[in-house]
LOKOL-296965 format. One record per atom (N, C-alpha, C): residue in one letter; z negated, x negated, y; residue number from 1; atom name. Coordinates in nm, 4 decimals. Layout:
N
pt code = A&up = Z&east = X&north = Y&pos = NUM&site = CA
...
This chain:
78
pt code = M&up = -5.3684&east = -1.4495&north = 4.0333&pos = 1&site = N
pt code = M&up = -5.2730&east = -1.3626&north = 3.9663&pos = 1&site = CA
pt code = M&up = -5.2040&east = -1.2735&north = 4.0687&pos = 1&site = C
pt code = S&up = -5.1177&east = -1.3311&north = 4.1457&pos = 2&site = N
pt code = S&up = -5.0525&east = -1.2547&north = 4.2510&pos = 2&site = CA
pt code = S&up = -4.9082&east = -1.2200&north = 4.2162&pos = 2&site = C
pt code = R&up = -4.8694&east = -1.2390&north = 4.0923&pos = 3&site = N
pt code = R&up = -4.7328&east = -1.2069&north = 4.0512&pos = 3&site = CA
pt code = R&up = -4.7151&east = -1.0561&north = 4.0428&pos = 3&site = C
pt code = A&up = -4.5978&east = -1.0103&north = 4.0854&pos = 4&site = N
pt code = A&up = -4.5673&east = -0.8670&north = 4.0782&pos = 4&site = CA
pt code = A&up = -4.5518&east = -0.8258&north = 3.9325&pos = 4&site = C
pt code = V&up = -4.6168&east = -0.7154&north = 3.8969&pos = 5&site = N
pt code = V&up = -4.6118&east = -0.6637&north = 3.7605&pos = 5&site = CA
pt code = V&up = -4.5593&east = -0.5207&north = 3.7659&pos = 5&site = C
pt code = T&up = -4.4520&east = -0.4957&north = 3.6889&pos = 6&site = N
pt code = T&up = -4.3967&east = -0.3612&north = 3.6783&pos = 6&site = CA
pt code = T&up = -4.3935&east = -0.3232&north = 3.5313&pos = 6&site = C
pt code = V&up = -4.4459&east = -0.2054&north = 3.5018&pos = 7&site = N
pt code = V&up = -4.4502&east = -0.1564&north = 3.3636&pos = 7&site = CA
pt code = V&up = -4.3576&east = -0.0360&north = 3.3524&pos = 7&site = C
pt code = Y&up = -4.2596&east = -0.0441&north = 3.2636&pos = 8&site = N
pt code = Y&up = -4.1655&east = 0.0649&north = 3.2394&pos = 8&site = CA
pt code = Y&up = -4.2161&east = 0.1435&north = 3.1191&pos = 8&site = C
pt code = T&up = -4.2309&east = 0.2757&north = 3.1368&pos = 9&site = N
pt code = T&up = -4.2966&east = 0.3589&north = 3.0369&pos = 9&site = CA
pt code = T&up = -4.2204&east = 0.4894&north = 3.0136&pos = 9&site = C
pt code = T&up = -4.2687&east = 0.5653&north = 2.9130&pos = 10&site = N
pt code = T&up = -4.2314&east = 0.7058&north = 2.8962&pos = 10&site = CA
pt code = T&up = -4.3609&east = 0.7845&north = 2.8765&pos = 10&site = C
pt code = N&up = -4.3492&east = 0.9166&north = 2.8782&pos = 11&site = N
pt code = N&up = -4.4666&east = 1.0028&north = 2.8649&pos = 11&site = CA
pt code = N&up = -4.5271&east = 1.0006&north = 2.7251&pos = 11&site = C
pt code = T&up = -4.4462&east = 0.9708&north = 2.6243&pos = 12&site = N
pt code = T&up = -4.4909&east = 0.9866&north = 2.4854&pos = 12&site = CA
pt code = T&up = -4.5170&east = 0.8544&north = 2.4129&pos = 12&site = C
pt code = C&up = -4.5172&east = 0.7445&north = 2.4841&pos = 13&site = N
pt code = C&up = -4.5266&east = 0.6121&north = 2.4214&pos = 13&site = CA
pt code = C&up = -4.6714&east = 0.5648&north = 2.4128&pos = 13&site = C
pt code = P&up = -4.7277&east = 0.5557&north = 2.2905&pos = 14&site = N
pt code = P&up = -4.8668&east = 0.5102&north = 2.2785&pos = 14&site = CA
pt code = P&up = -4.8853&east = 0.3641&north = 2.3204&pos = 14&site = C
pt code = Y&up = -4.7831&east = 0.2804&north = 2.3000&pos = 15&site = N
pt code = Y&up = -4.7945&east = 0.1400&north = 2.3392&pos = 15&site = CA
pt code = Y&up = -4.7937&east = 0.1241&north = 2.4907&pos = 15&site = C
pt code = C&up = -4.7283&east = 0.2177&north = 2.5595&pos = 16&site = N
pt code = C&up = -4.7301&east = 0.2164&north = 2.7059&pos = 16&site = CA
pt code = C&up = -4.8726&east = 0.2392&north = 2.7554&pos = 16&site = C
pt code = V&up = -4.9420&east = 0.3329&north = 2.6925&pos = 17&site = N
pt code = V&up = -5.0818&east = 0.3602&north = 2.7287&pos = 17&site = CA
pt code = V&up = -5.1665&east = 0.2356&north = 2.7011&pos = 17&site = C
pt code = M&up = -5.1420&east = 0.1702&north = 2.5897&pos = 18&site = N
pt code = M&up = -5.2176&east = 0.0498&north = 2.5560&pos = 18&site = CA
pt code = M&up = -5.1959&east = -0.0602&north = 2.6593&pos = 18&site = C
pt code = V&up = -5.0719&east = -0.0797&north = 2.7021&pos = 19&site = N
pt code = V&up = -5.0423&east = -0.1822&north = 2.8031&pos = 19&site = CA
pt code = V&up = -5.1115&east = -0.1486&north = 2.9342&pos = 19&site = C
pt code = K&up = -5.1015&east = -0.0239&north = 2.9770&pos = 20&site = N
pt code = K&up = -5.1642&east = 0.0157&north = 3.1034&pos = 20&site = CA
pt code = K&up = -5.3162&east = -0.0013&north = 3.0957&pos = 20&site = C
pt code = N&up = -5.3774&east = 0.0382&north = 2.9841&pos = 21&site = N
pt code = N&up = -5.5213&east = 0.0203&north = 2.9672&pos = 21&site = CA
pt code = N&up = -5.5595&east = -0.1274&north = 2.9682&pos = 21&site = C
pt code = F&up = -5.4794&east = -0.2097&north = 2.9019&pos = 22&site = N
pt code = F&up = -5.5049&east = -0.3540&north = 2.8999&pos = 22&site = CA
pt code = F&up = -5.5013&east = -0.4108&north = 3.0416&pos = 22&site = C
pt code = L&up = -5.3983&east = -0.3768&north = 3.1182&pos = 23&site = N
pt code = L&up = -5.3862&east = -0.4280&north = 3.2544&pos = 23&site = CA
pt code = L&up = -5.5026&east = -0.3802&north = 3.3404&pos = 23&site = C
pt code = H&up = -5.5385&east = -0.2528&north = 3.3285&pos = 24&site = N
pt code = H&up = -5.6540&east = -0.2004&north = 3.4020&pos = 24&site = CA
pt code = H&up = -5.7807&east = -0.2781&north = 3.3650&pos = 24&site = C
pt code = D&up = -5.8022&east = -0.2997&north = 3.2346&pos = 25&site = N
pt code = D&up = -5.9221&east = -0.3697&north = 3.1878&pos = 25&site = CA
pt code = D&up = -5.9281&east = -0.5130&north = 3.2402&pos = 25&site = C
pt code = Q&up = -5.8114&east = -0.5743&north = 3.2604&pos = 26&site = N
pt code = Q&up = -5.8044&east = -0.7115&north = 3.3107&pos = 26&site = CA
pt code = Q&up = -5.8092&east = -0.7162&north = 3.4640&pos = 26&site = C
pt code = G&up = -5.8080&east = -0.6002&north = 3.5275&pos = 27&site = N
pt code = G&up = -5.8100&east = -0.5955&north = 3.6740&pos = 27&site = CA
pt code = G&up = -5.6770&east = -0.6341&north = 3.7363&pos = 27&site = C
pt code = I&up = -5.5684&east = -0.6124&north = 3.6613&pos = 28&site = N
pt code = I&up = -5.4348&east = -0.6500&north = 3.7080&pos = 28&site = CA
pt code = I&up = -5.3659&east = -0.5254&north = 3.7630&pos = 28&site = C
pt code = S&up = -5.3267&east = -0.5321&north = 3.8903&pos = 29&site = N
pt code = S&up = -5.2563&east = -0.4175&north = 3.9484&pos = 29&site = CA
pt code = S&up = -5.1095&east = -0.4230&north = 3.9070&pos = 29&site = C
pt code = F&up = -5.0493&east = -0.3062&north = 3.8943&pos = 30&site = N
pt code = F&up = -4.9103&east = -0.2993&north = 3.8514&pos = 30&site = CA
pt code = F&up = -4.8465&east = -0.1725&north = 3.9060&pos = 30&site = C
pt code = E&up = -4.7148&east = -0.1758&north = 3.9086&pos = 31&site = N
pt code = E&up = -4.6366&east = -0.0566&north = 3.9428&pos = 31&site = CA
pt code = E&up = -4.5852&east = 0.0019&north = 3.8120&pos = 31&site = C
pt code = E&up = -4.5955&east = 0.1327&north = 3.7979&pos = 32&site = N
pt code = E&up = -4.5438&east = 0.1993&north = 3.6784&pos = 32&site = CA
pt code = E&up = -4.4145&east = 0.2707&north = 3.7129&pos = 32&site = C
pt code = V&up = -4.3127&east = 0.2504&north = 3.6290&pos = 33&site = N
pt code = V&up = -4.1869&east = 0.3227&north = 3.6423&pos = 33&site = CA
pt code = V&up = -4.1676&east = 0.4002&north = 3.5126&pos = 33&site = C
pt code = N&up = -4.1733&east = 0.5322&north = 3.5227&pos = 34&site = N
pt code = N&up = -4.1571&east = 0.6183&north = 3.4049&pos = 34&site = CA
pt code = N&up = -4.0086&east = 0.6491&north = 3.3904&pos = 34&site = C
pt code = V&up = -3.9452&east = 0.5879&north = 3.2895&pos = 35&site = N
pt code = V&up = -3.8013&east = 0.6035&north = 3.2722&pos = 35&site = CA
pt code = V&up = -3.7644&east = 0.7393&north = 3.2136&pos = 35&site = C
pt code = Q&up = -3.8624&east = 0.8094&north = 3.1596&pos = 36&site = N
pt code = Q&up = -3.8376&east = 0.9454&north = 3.1112&pos = 36&site = CA
pt code = Q&up = -3.8216&east = 1.0400&north = 3.2303&pos = 36&site = C
pt code = E&up = -3.8995&east = 1.0164&north = 3.3346&pos = 37&site = N
pt code = E&up = -3.8925&east = 1.0989&north = 3.4543&pos = 37&site = CA
pt code = E&up = -3.7892&east = 1.0468&north = 3.5535&pos = 37&site = C
pt code = N&up = -3.7472&east = 0.9222&north = 3.5362&pos = 38&site = N
pt code = N&up = -3.6491&east = 0.8602&north = 3.6257&pos = 38&site = CA
pt code = N&up = -3.5402&east = 0.7956&north = 3.5401&pos = 38&site = C
pt code = P&up = -3.4465&east = 0.8766&north = 3.4881&pos = 39&site = N
pt code = P&up = -3.3435&east = 0.8241&north = 3.3976&pos = 39&site = CA
pt code = P&up = -3.2580&east = 0.7141&north = 3.4601&pos = 39&site = C
pt code = E&up = -3.2384&east = 0.7191&north = 3.5901&pos = 40&site = N
pt code = E&up = -3.1594&east = 0.6144&north = 3.6558&pos = 40&site = CA
pt code = E&up = -3.2293&east = 0.4785&north = 3.6428&pos = 40&site = C
pt code = A&up = -3.3603&east = 0.4780&north = 3.6576&pos = 41&site = N
pt code = A&up = -3.4360&east = 0.3534&north = 3.6385&pos = 41&site = CA
pt code = A&up = -3.4232&east = 0.3054&north = 3.4948&pos = 41&site = C
pt code = G&up = -3.4189&east = 0.3994&north = 3.4005&pos = 42&site = N
pt code = G&up = -3.4009&east = 0.3634&north = 3.2605&pos = 42&site = CA
pt code = G&up = -3.2666&east = 0.2977&north = 3.2358&pos = 42&site = C
pt code = E&up = -3.1622&east = 0.3501&north = 3.2987&pos = 43&site = N
pt code = E&up = -3.0289&east = 0.2903&north = 3.2849&pos = 43&site = CA
pt code = E&up = -3.0277&east = 0.1492&north = 3.3428&pos = 43&site = C
pt code = Q&up = -3.0906&east = 0.1308&north = 3.4575&pos = 44&site = N
pt code = Q&up = -3.0972&east = -0.0018&north = 3.5189&pos = 44&site = CA
pt code = Q&up = -3.1747&east = -0.0995&north = 3.4299&pos = 44&site = C
pt code = L&up = -3.2795&east = -0.0494&north = 3.3682&pos = 45&site = N
pt code = L&up = -3.3608&east = -0.1325&north = 3.2791&pos = 45&site = CA
pt code = L&up = -3.2781&east = -0.1827&north = 3.1612&pos = 45&site = C
pt code = V&up = -3.2016&east = -0.0940&north = 3.0994&pos = 46&site = N
pt code = V&up = -3.1172&east = -0.1334&north = 2.9864&pos = 46&site = CA
pt code = V&up = -3.0128&east = -0.2358&north = 3.0307&pos = 46&site = C
pt code = K&up = -2.9568&east = -0.2178&north = 3.1499&pos = 47&site = N
pt code = K&up = -2.8591&east = -0.3152&north = 3.2015&pos = 47&site = CA
pt code = K&up = -2.9235&east = -0.4517&north = 3.2233&pos = 47&site = C
pt code = K&up = -3.0474&east = -0.4538&north = 3.2722&pos = 48&site = N
pt code = K&up = -3.1165&east = -0.5803&north = 3.2999&pos = 48&site = CA
pt code = K&up = -3.1566&east = -0.6525&north = 3.1728&pos = 48&site = C
pt code = T&up = -3.2098&east = -0.5778&north = 3.0756&pos = 49&site = N
pt code = T&up = -3.2730&east = -0.6425&north = 2.9599&pos = 49&site = CA
pt code = T&up = -3.1952&east = -0.6277&north = 2.8302&pos = 49&site = C
pt code = G&up = -3.1062&east = -0.5290&north = 2.8238&pos = 50&site = N
pt code = G&up = -3.0360&east = -0.5015&north = 2.6997&pos = 50&site = CA
pt code = G&up = -3.1233&east = -0.4305&north = 2.5975&pos = 50&site = C
pt code = Q&up = -3.2426&east = -0.3894&north = 2.6377&pos = 51&site = N
pt code = Q&up = -3.3376&east = -0.3249&north = 2.5480&pos = 51&site = CA
pt code = Q&up = -3.3610&east = -0.1805&north = 2.5908&pos = 51&site = C
pt code = M&up = -3.3704&east = -0.0908&north = 2.4941&pos = 52&site = N
pt code = M&up = -3.3951&east = 0.0489&north = 2.5250&pos = 52&site = CA
pt code = M&up = -3.5403&east = 0.0882&north = 2.5025&pos = 52&site = C
pt code = G&up = -3.6165&east = 0.0048&north = 2.4344&pos = 53&site = N
pt code = G&up = -3.7544&east = 0.0382&north = 2.4024&pos = 53&site = CA
pt code = G&up = -3.8492&east = 0.0228&north = 2.5199&pos = 53&site = C
pt code = V&up = -3.9617&east = 0.0903&north = 2.5111&pos = 54&site = N
pt code = V&up = -4.0702&east = 0.0741&north = 2.6065&pos = 54&site = CA
pt code = V&up = -4.1993&east = 0.0528&north = 2.5289&pos = 54&site = C
pt code = P&up = -4.2994&east = -0.0063&north = 2.5862&pos = 55&site = N
pt code = P&up = -4.3024&east = -0.0532&north = 2.7238&pos = 55&site = CA
pt code = P&up = -4.2249&east = -0.1835&north = 2.7410&pos = 55&site = C
pt code = Q&up = -4.1746&east = -0.1997&north = 2.8608&pos = 56&site = N
pt code = Q&up = -4.1212&east = -0.3271&north = 2.9039&pos = 56&site = CA
pt code = Q&up = -4.1968&east = -0.3642&north = 3.0303&pos = 56&site = C
pt code = I&up = -4.2379&east = -0.4872&north = 3.0369&pos = 57&site = N
pt code = I&up = -4.3182&east = -0.5333&north = 3.1488&pos = 57&site = CA
pt code = I&up = -4.2441&east = -0.6475&north = 3.2158&pos = 57&site = C
pt code = E&up = -4.2229&east = -0.6329&north = 3.3467&pos = 58&site = N
pt code = E&up = -4.1620&east = -0.7411&north = 3.4242&pos = 58&site = CA
pt code = E&up = -4.2728&east = -0.8092&north = 3.5029&pos = 58&site = C
pt code = I&up = -4.2814&east = -0.9405&north = 3.4851&pos = 59&site = N
pt code = I&up = -4.3831&east = -1.0203&north = 3.5537&pos = 59&site = CA
pt code = I&up = -4.3119&east = -1.1359&north = 3.6226&pos = 59&site = C
pt code = G&up = -4.3023&east = -1.1270&north = 3.7531&pos = 60&site = N
pt code = G&up = -4.2389&east = -1.2348&north = 3.8290&pos = 60&site = CA
pt code = G&up = -4.0985&east = -1.2660&north = 3.7822&pos = 60&site = C
pt code = G&up = -4.0224&east = -1.1636&north = 3.7447&pos = 61&site = N
pt code = G&up = -3.8834&east = -1.1825&north = 3.7022&pos = 61&site = CA
pt code = G&up = -3.8666&east = -1.2144&north = 3.5547&pos = 61&site = C
pt code = Q&up = -3.9764&east = -1.2250&north = 3.4794&pos = 62&site = N
pt code = Q&up = -3.9678&east = -1.2478&north = 3.3353&pos = 62&site = CA
pt code = Q&up = -4.0116&east = -1.1213&north = 3.2635&pos = 62&site = C
pt code = W&up = -3.9620&east = -1.1038&north = 3.1411&pos = 63&site = N
pt code = W&up = -3.9804&east = -0.9774&north = 3.0695&pos = 63&site = CA
pt code = W&up = -4.0628&east = -0.9930&north = 2.9437&pos = 63&site = C
pt code = V&up = -4.1450&east = -0.8912&north = 2.9180&pos = 64&site = N
pt code = V&up = -4.2202&east = -0.8790&north = 2.7934&pos = 64&site = CA
pt code = V&up = -4.1838&east = -0.7432&north = 2.7349&pos = 64&site = C
pt code = L&up = -4.1414&east = -0.7415&north = 2.6099&pos = 65&site = N
pt code = L&up = -4.1069&east = -0.6166&north = 2.5424&pos = 65&site = CA
pt code = L&up = -4.2205&east = -0.5783&north = 2.4493&pos = 65&site = C
pt code = G&up = -4.2718&east = -0.4573&north = 2.4666&pos = 66&site = N
pt code = G&up = -4.3772&east = -0.4081&north = 2.3788&pos = 66&site = CA
pt code = G&up = -4.5154&east = -0.4492&north = 2.4261&pos = 66&site = C
pt code = Y&up = -4.6137&east = -0.4142&north = 2.3450&pos = 67&site = N
pt code = Y&up = -4.7529&east = -0.4445&north = 2.3750&pos = 67&site = CA
pt code = Y&up = -4.7832&east = -0.5851&north = 2.3248&pos = 67&site = C
pt code = D&up = -4.7879&east = -0.6815&north = 2.4179&pos = 68&site = N
pt code = D&up = -4.8057&east = -0.8226&north = 2.3835&pos = 68&site = CA
pt code = D&up = -4.9001&east = -0.8868&north = 2.4857&pos = 68&site = C
pt code = P&up = -5.0306&east = -0.8596&north = 2.4730&pos = 69&site = N
pt code = P&up = -5.1264&east = -0.9094&north = 2.5723&pos = 69&site = CA
pt code = P&up = -5.1239&east = -1.0610&north = 2.5905&pos = 69&site = C
pt code = E&up = -5.1028&east = -1.1349&north = 2.4823&pos = 70&site = N
pt code = E&up = -5.1022&east = -1.2812&north = 2.4909&pos = 70&site = CA
pt code = E&up = -4.9902&east = -1.3294&north = 2.5831&pos = 70&site = C
pt code = T&up = -4.8693&east = -1.2774&north = 2.5643&pos = 71&site = N
pt code = T&up = -4.7568&east = -1.3187&north = 2.6477&pos = 71&site = CA
pt code = T&up = -4.7760&east = -1.2721&north = 2.7923&pos = 71&site = C
pt code = I&up = -4.8298&east = -1.1508&north = 2.8093&pos = 72&site = N
pt code = I&up = -4.8564&east = -1.1010&north = 2.9437&pos = 72&site = CA
pt code = I&up = -4.9484&east = -1.1984&north = 3.0181&pos = 72&site = C
pt code = M&up = -5.0569&east = -1.2385&north = 2.9547&pos = 73&site = N
pt code = M&up = -5.1516&east = -1.3288&north = 3.0193&pos = 73&site = CA
pt code = M&up = -5.0899&east = -1.4662&north = 3.0448&pos = 73&site = C
pt code = E&up = -5.0087&east = -1.5148&north = 2.9502&pos = 74&site = N
pt code = E&up = -4.9413&east = -1.6438&north = 2.9706&pos = 74&site = CA
pt code = E&up = -4.8531&east = -1.6400&north = 3.0945&pos = 74&site = C
pt code = L&up = -4.7757&east = -1.5328&north = 3.1110&pos = 75&site = N
pt code = L&up = -4.6870&east = -1.5231&north = 3.2262&pos = 75&site = CA
pt code = L&up = -4.7656&east = -1.5074&north = 3.3568&pos = 75&site = C
pt code = L&up = -4.8767&east = -1.4392&north = 3.3513&pos = 76&site = N
pt code = L&up = -4.9578&east = -1.4229&north = 3.4721&pos = 76&site = CA
pt code = L&up = -5.0257&east = -1.5527&north = 3.5138&pos = 76&site = C
pt code = E&up = -5.0506&east = -1.6400&north = 3.4183&pos = 77&site = N
pt code = E&up = -5.1191&east = -1.7655&north = 3.4489&pos = 77&site = CA
pt code = E&up = -5.0250&east = -1.8754&north = 3.4943&pos = 77&site = C
pt code = K&up = -4.8949&east = -1.8551&north = 3.4850&pos = 78&site = N
pt code = K&up = -4.7973&east = -1.9581&north = 3.5260&pos = 78&site = CA
pt code = K&up = -4.7999&east = -1.9750&north = 3.6760&pos = 78&site = C
């Protein structure tokens, strides 16, 4: 599982906490980008995905919107 994982979050998102806990529990390292604290990153995220919601997880150039452990694991296993 050497694919780069980036998790886009905000401070108040319970699903963001769930995703981060899931990744930690699976032993998957990731970079967190808090779009609430970095609005420019949030703007770039919307341009890339067309989605304003969080969490958004980028795994090797593919995107997962929301808390979706099954899809996260599928993308990591590719």
